[in-house]
C-alpha positions, 0 to 999 in steps of 0.5 A: 554490500556498502552504502553506495552499492546498496543505493545504486542497486535500489535506484537501478531496480526501481528505475528499471521496474518503472520502465517495465511497467510503462513499456508493458502497457503499450502506447495505446494504454498509457493515456489511461481513462480518468479515475480519481484514484490513479494517475497517468503512468507517464506523469507518475514517471516524470513526477518521480524524476522531478522528486529526485531533482528537487530533493537530491540535485537541488537540495544537495548541489543547487543544480538547476532544473532539467527544464524549469518550464516543466517544474509545475507540471511534475509537481503534485502539489501545484498541479490539480489531479484532473489536469494530469490528463491534459495531453496539451500540457505534457511532453510525449512519451519519448521526451518524458522517458528521455527526461527520466533517464537523464535524471536517473543517470545524474543520480547514479553519477552523484552516488558514484562520484560525490561524498556520500554524507549522511544527509546525501544518503538520507535524501537519496534513499528518501527519493528512491522510496518515494518512487517505490510508492509510485510503483504500487500505484501503477500496479493498482492502476492496472486493476482499476482500468481493467488492464492485464496483470503487471509483468513479473506476476507468477501463476496462481498457487493451488494449495488450499486450507480451512482458514477457520482452523487457524482461529485467533491468536492470544496476545498477552497484555504488556508493555510494547514498543510501537513505531520507529525511533526518531534518530539522525540521518546516520541512523537512516542508513539502516533503518530509514522511516518516514516521518509518520512512523516517528518518534516511536513510543512505549504503550501498555496494551491489554490482552486481546485476540486477533484472527491469524488470517485475513478475512476470506472471500468465503467469509465475506460472501456469507455476509453478502448472501445474508443481506449484509448490505441491506441491513442498516443496523450493521452500518455506522452513520458513515457507512450508511452515508457511503451506501446511499451516496456511492455510485459504482462506476467500474472505470475500464472494466467494461461493465459499469455498475450504478446504484447502492452497493450490494457486494464488493466492488469487483464482484458480480453474480452470474448463473455460474455463481460469484465471480471477481474481476482480476485485472482484465479477467473475470474469474470464479470467486475463490472462497479461500482467497482474501477479500480485497478492494473493500472500503473501511465501511464494508469492513466495519459492517462485516465485523458487526455482522460477525460479532467481531471488531477491527484491530486498533493500529497499536494492536495490529502492530503488536500482533505483527511484531511483538516488540517489547522495551529492552529487547532487540527491535524486530522490523518484520514478523519473522525477525530483523532481515528482509526476506521477500520470499516470505511475503506476497509483494512486488506485484508477484502473487497479486493476492491470489493465494489462500489466506492460509498460505505463506506460513513462513512469514508468520508473526511471533504470535502465529498471525499470517500474511501481516506483511504483503498480500493486502493493506489492512484496515484498522479502527484508527484515524491517521494522526501523528505520534506525539513528538512528530516532526515534518520530514523533508517532504512536508506533504508526505503525511500532513495532508492525510492527518485527521480524515484518513484511516490507518492501514498497515502491512503493505500489499501484493503491489507494495515494494518489499524494500519499502515495507516493515511492520511499523509502516503506516499508510493512510487511505480515505475510508471510502477507498476500494480501488487500492489493494486493501482487506482486513482481519478481525479481533474478538470482542471479549478482550 
């Protein structure tokens, strides 16, 4: 497949998937209730089209806006988050879809008819990947609001195994490579990466031991039932502050919870045992599924209770990829070629399988589900690498530096074409609305 075909396929697949996510909601659910962690789906679609306008059509060809009066409405930097719910500011569904479809066709024509220079390829790919990021947020919006699972999700598997049987992976000390090279736009034709992954570097890493699997619901349930949320000695200052200030409001779930947290956000205890809300359904808690929708503070407290710790960002990437200087660069745990059948991504499995599932996606050290399933908390703050340079969109990374935590690996809602082992995502430590979990490291490193 040549560059034009590859871009067209990515463009069309992404556009059609976003259409599918919007249309499947129906008109009555498009204006979602307000929540600080989501956006109205129609606004997200319009925002993605505007991104193509600014960074492809205007940047490359100087083309005027489709509707200049709407530019600030679709611009996430100029429009306050709360104002995205103001129906009086926005066109209706028909006009919004007409706009996004027109921009989609214009980008298609540009790919087909204009010279596909390195710069044009790079900017177009950037805009496609940006839209893929919004596909994930449209999926977690459904979970947040208690809406049905996204179209295309598959039935839950029934296989089960004991996570403890896999134990820890021993990672040898040595020199490893982290991140992606800061190459030219020509290099991005194959190995596109956002600015926060660049420039890659070498680092000596001491030996350590890391869990081969994510922490499971069963593991975390034992922490909950041992009074983990009521034991201040297990929580850092930041965690104790979160416990005392968090006011749990399950927007859209139909069952608001207020007060000090005592268990993960989407759990509840009934006379029949623990249950977990999975989109619009309450289901029995599966002990062998990964614990998800937990904050950094909850992960940190669990680690103290278990006598473990969170991995650093570097340790996580080493365990996932094992890249060493002078050796072929591995982008995925299994090699250098994407194989989405090895992972739970693209809104299919929805983190509804045991933590021992998908062994075909193991890393060189035998660590499982390090891509897909859930974003994984690391112990590191989100900071730029040495030599960092701002990319075409100045707010892709810079607004998160300093007060966000690094998560790695992607989730069940992440687009598989977007992810690789070096990908860095930043979330505030109190986020539990996104698809996030964690794995642990031994203390005796």
